[in-house]
N, C-alpha and C positions, 0 to 999 in steps of 0.2 A: 947762948947770949952772944957769942962771937958772930954767929951767922946773922943775927939781927943787926949787930953793929955794921957788918959788912954790907948788908942790904941797904941800910940807912945811908951809909957813906956813898954807895953807888948811886942811890937816888939823888943825893945831894949834888953829886958831880953832874948828873944828867940835868938836874934843875938849873944849875949854874950855866951849863952850856946852852940850854934853851933860853935862859935869860939874856945871854949875850947875843944869841942868834935873833931873838925877838926884837931886841933893841936895834940890831943892825937892819932888820926889815923895816922897823918903824922909821928909821932915819932915811931910808932909801926913797928918793922922790918917785922912782918908777912904780912904787906900790900905792901911790896916791893919785886918784883921778880928780881933776879940778881942785887939787890941793886939800880937799876935805873928805873924800870918799876913799876908804882903805880897801884895796883889792889885791890879795896875794893868795894864790892857789896853794903855795907851799906851807902857808901858815895855818895850822889846824885850829887855832883859837877862834871862838865865836866873837869875842869882844876884846880886841887889842887896845892898848893905850892910845889916846889921841896924839896926834902929831904935835900940837901946841896946847898948852894949858893942862888942866886937870881933867880926869875922867877917862871914859872909854868910848870907843866907837864900834861900829859893826864891820866885820870883815865880809864885804859883799861877794867875795869869791867862795864863801862857805855856804852851802845850801841851807843848813840848819839856821844860820843867822838870818838869812833872807826870810825863812818861815817865821822866825821869832819877830822880825821887823813887821811883816804882814799882819801877824797876830796882834801886835800892839796897835797898829794902825786901825784894824777892825774894831778893837775895843774903844779906841778914841772916837772913831766915827759913830759907833753905837751910843756911847755916852753923850756925845754932842747932839745926836739926832733925837734922843729921848728927852733931853732937857728943854728942847725948844718946842715941843708939842704940848 
């Protein structure tokens, strides 16, 4: 039981550090292109919080988030093209 508590405590500390670092990256204007597009190679998250307002945006420096973005665009284009025929 002590080992479990120690592991949980360490994970909590790591999560708190990441939370602070992620917030620092989010506030840094150098990580935003044209004020709306988030681009940070150091940030491993696919979907960081938006700079303003509520919700999340895509980290365009992460190749997996780019793939997800393209996948969603393909679905939207497919749905729109099938509805108009």
